[in-house]
N, C-alpha and C positions, 0 to 999 in steps of 0.2 A: 276399099279404105282401109287404113291401118287400125287396127284394134286399139283402144285405149290402155295404156300401162296402169298396172296395179302393182302395189309393193306388198311384198310378201315377207314375215319374218319367222324364225324358230330359233331356239336356245339350246345348247346341250348342257348348259349350267356354267360352262367356263366361256364360251363365245356366243355372241349374237350373229346369226346368219341372216342378211336381209338381201332381197333381190327385186328388181323391177322388171316384170315381164307381163305378158298379156292372160296368162291363165294359171291356174294352179298345178296344172300337169307340168307345165313348162317350168315352173319354180321348183317342182320336185326333182324334175330333170336336171335342173342347173346345181341343185345342192347335192345330187347324186346319192341319193338315199334309197334304199331298197324298201320302204314302206310308205303308205299315206300318212303324213304327218298331220295332215289337215283332219282326218277321220278319227285320231285320237286327241285332237286339240292341242297338239304340241306346236302347230305352226298356225298362223293367223294373217290375216290381211292387216295392214296398217295404214291409217290415212294421214298421220302427221308425225312431225318430230325431225330430230337430227337425222336418225337413221332413213326417214322417208325421203328426205333431201339428199342424202348420199346416194341412195338406190336410184333416185330419179335421175341424178347427174351422170349416172354410168348405168344405162339400161342392160338387162341381160348379164350382169356381172355381179357376183356374189360378193357382197360386202361384208367383212368378217371383223367384228370389234368384239372386245373384251366384255364379258357378260357384267352388267351393273349390279346384278342380285347378290352377287358373293362379297363384293367391296362394301355395298350398302349393309349387308348383314354383318360383315366384320366390324364396321363402324358404329353399328347399333349395340354392339355387344358393351357390357358394363365394363369399366376399367378395373384391372385386375387390382385386388387389395395388397397393398405393400406390405410385406411381413417386418415384424419387428426385430431390430438388429440383435444378434445375439451378445453376451455379455463379453465374450472374447472380441468381437468386433467393435463394441464400444470402447473397450480398454485399448485396441489397438489404435482406434481414431484419437482418443485422449493423449497416448503415449506420442503418436505422430504430432498432435498439435503442440503438445510439451516441447517437442524437439524443434518445431518450427519457432516457437517463440524464443528458445534459446539461441537458435541461429540468428534470428533477428537482433536479439540483444548483443549477439557476439559482433555483428555488422555494425550496430550503432557505437559500441566500444571502439571497433577499428577505426571508425570514422572520426570519433573525438580524438583518439590517439594521433590519427593523421593531421588534424586540425591544430593540436598541440605541438607536434613536431614542426609542422609550419612555421606557427608563432616562434618557437625557439630558434629554428633556422633563420627566421627573418632577424630576430634580436642578435644572433651571431654575427650575421652578415652585416648589419648596421655597426656592431662592435669593430669588427674587422676594418670596415671602411673608415670609422673613426680613427682606428690605430694606424692605418696606413696613411690617413691625412696626416696625423701628428708626426709620424716618420718623415713624411715628406718635408713638413715645415721644418722640423729639427734638422734634417739634412740640408735645406736650403740656407738656413742660418750658419750651419757648420761651413759650408762650401763659401758664403760670404766671408766668414771670418778668415777662411784659409786664403781667399784674395787678398783681403785687406793685411793680412800677415807677410804676403809675398810682395805686396806693393811698398 
């Protein structure tokens, strides 16, 4: 009868190594380490969790995952205090803001000028159309007068 599988795990600080096998000796053999990790408490048997399920799904195969200890420790660190900006940085930021404001004012002025030119262009086109219409009417009258004088 086959022996029941147990899940063993150990960590080197960077990775967690998990294996499902029948004994501690076979776990040490699968991990290929030269010392008894169980004797000094580095390795342990685990009974539940995601690592347990992954190891049970692939017996006698070492499952390597990133260690959660370092990531959790880094997340637990307090946020680094932001340093106060220097006077030069503040002056540079203020100068940049002033230049951006000048650029925006220039763009507004250019847009207003474009609108004014469009209005003047429209007025000139209307004046041209009225002049052309007047010339056409005068030409038609003169042509009528020429026809009348010939007849």
